C-alpha positions in Angstrom: 11.0 1.4 -56.1 8.5 -0.9 -54.8 8.2 1.5 -51.9 7.1 4.3 -54.1 4.3 2.1 -56.0 2.5 1.4 -53.0 0.3 4.6 -51.9 1.9 6.2 -48.7 -1.7 6.0 -47.1 -1.9 2.4 -47.1 1.1 2.6 -44.0 -0.7 5.2 -42.2 -4.3 3.6 -42.2 -3.4 0.4 -41.0 -1.3 1.9 -38.1 -4.2 4.1 -37.4 -6.3 1.0 -37.4 -4.2 -0.7 -34.9 -4.0 2.3 -32.8 -7.8 2.9 -32.7 -8.8 -0.7 -32.1 -10.2 -1.1 -28.4 -8.3 -2.8 -25.7 -10.5 -5.8 -25.5 -8.3 -7.5 -22.4 -8.9 -4.6 -20.6 -12.3 -4.5 -21.7 -12.9 -7.8 -20.2 -11.1 -7.0 -16.9 -13.3 -3.8 -16.8 -16.6 -5.7 -17.0 -15.3 -8.3 -14.4 -14.4 -5.6 -12.0 -17.7 -4.2 -12.5 -19.5 -7.4 -12.0 -17.4 -8.2 -8.7 -18.7 -4.3 -7.6 -21.9 -5.5 -8.1 -21.5 -9.1 -6.3 -19.7 -7.0 -3.5 -23.0 -5.0 -2.8 -24.8 -7.8 -2.8 -22.2 -9.8 -0.3 -22.7 -6.4 2.0 -26.6 -6.8 1.7 -26.5 -10.5 2.5 -24.0 -10.2 5.6 -26.3 -7.5 7.1 -28.9 -9.7 6.8 -27.0 -12.6 9.1 -28.2 -12.5 12.6 -25.4 -11.8 15.0 -23.5 -14.7 16.1 -23.8 -14.3 19.6 -27.2 -13.1 20.0 -28.2 -14.7 23.4 -31.4 -11.9 23.5 -33.7 -14.4 21.8 -32.6 -17.2 24.5 -33.8 -15.4 27.4 -36.9 -13.7 26.2 -39.0 -15.7 28.0 -37.2 -15.0 31.5 -38.2 -12.3 33.9 -35.6 -9.1 33.9 -34.3 -9.9 37.0 -33.4 -13.6 36.4 -31.6 -12.5 33.2 -29.4 -10.0 34.6 -28.7 -12.3 37.7 -30.0 -9.8 40.4 -33.2 -9.8 42.3 -34.1 -11.8 45.5 -35.5 -14.9 46.2 -39.1 -13.7 46.0 -38.8 -13.0 42.4 -38.0 -16.6 41.4 -40.7 -18.0 44.0 -43.3 -15.8 42.1 -42.5 -16.8 38.6 -44.5 -19.5 37.1 -42.2 -22.4 36.1 -44.2 -24.5 33.6 -44.6 -28.0 33.5 -42.0 -30.5 32.0 -43.3 -31.4 28.5 -41.3 -33.9 26.6 -43.0 -33.2 23.5 -42.5 -29.4 23.9 -38.7 -30.1 24.4 -38.5 -32.3 21.4 -40.4 -29.8 19.3 -37.9 -27.0 20.7 -35.0 -29.2 20.0 -36.1 -29.8 16.3 -36.8 -26.5 15.8 -33.4 -25.3 17.2 -31.6 -27.5 15.0 -33.5 -26.6 12.0 -32.7 -22.8 12.6 -29.0 -23.7 13.2 -29.0 -25.6 10.0 -30.6 -22.5 8.0 -28.2 -20.3 9.6 -25.2 -22.3 8.5 -26.7 -22.5 5.0 -26.9 -18.5 4.9 -23.7 -18.2 5.9 -22.3 -20.8 3.2 -23.9 -18.7 0.7 -22.4 -15.6 2.1 -19.1 -17.2 2.2 -19.6 -18.4 -1.6 -20.8 -15.0 -2.7 -17.7 -13.5 -1.1 -15.2 -16.0 -2.7 -17.0 -15.3 -6.2 -16.9 -11.8 -5.3 -12.8 -12.1 -4.5 -12.0 -14.3 -8.0 -13.7 -12.1 -9.9 -12.1 -8.7 -9.0 -8.6 -10.6 -8.8 -9.1 -11.6 -12.5 -10.3 -8.0 -13.6 -7.5 -6.7 -11.9 -4.9 -8.9 -13.6 -6.9 -8.4 -17.1 -6.7 -4.6 -16.7 -2.9 -4.7 -15.7 -2.2 -7.0 -18.7 -4.1 -4.5 -20.7 -1.8 -1.5 -19.6 1.1 -3.3 -21.2 -0.7 -4.2 -24.7 1.1 -2.2 -27.3 -0.8 0.2 -29.6 -4.0 0.1 -27.8 -5.6 2.8 -25.7 -5.0 2.8 -22.1 -7.9 4.4 -20.9 -10.0 1.4 -20.1 -7.1 -0.3 -18.6 -6.4 2.6 -16.2 -10.2 2.8 -15.3 -10.4 -0.8 -14.5 -7.2 -1.2 -12.6 -8.2 2.0 -10.2 -11.7 0.5 -9.7 -10.3 -3.1 -8.8 -7.9 -1.4 -6.4 -10.4 0.8 -4.9 -12.8 -2.4 -4.7 -10.0 -4.5 -2.8 -9.0 -1.5 -0.7 -12.8 -0.9 0.1 -13.6 -4.5 1.1 -10.4 -4.9 2.9 -11.0 -1.9 4.9 -14.6 -2.9 5.8 -12.8 -6.3 7.1 -10.1 -4.6 9.2 -12.5 -2.0 10.8 -14.9 -5.2 11.5 -12.2 -7.1 13.0 -10.8 -4.2 15.1 -14.3 -3.6 16.8 -14.6 -5.0 20.0 -18.2 -7.0 20.0 -18.6 -6.4 23.8 -19.1 -2.7 22.9 -21.1 -3.1 19.9 -23.8 -5.6 21.4 -24.1 -3.3 24.6 -24.2 -0.1 22.5 
């Protein structure tokens, strides 16, 4: 008799409210995945601005072409003016080289930190979206979108890393 005194719409409205409520876990996962995608774009921009690791062209700019290539005759070497030894200039060049190396290491460290942050955010977003797939009575659309986006981001980043590792640095520097 108690069940007849309750209005039948109360049970239906509670159930539909639970079904229509958003999947908060998956939404947070999708937001983290989108943030990881933004950081990934920044990572690729920062990585392209790094100078090449074995860029020796700047070191040999002041030498004549024949000396750089190792060919030529002794006449080329005799006709080239050799600057005087200047200890102050050598010290300034050493300081400048050390500062440049320190700045380059700082840039590489920043790119490394950006890559780690991207990885952690994407992994966290993936885990939350997968958890959102298994939350009962919640919509799965956001969880599916977040999972697919996160997997694509992982596949894209690891694909770029794999292709970069397979490239021959000698052929890319010469080409």
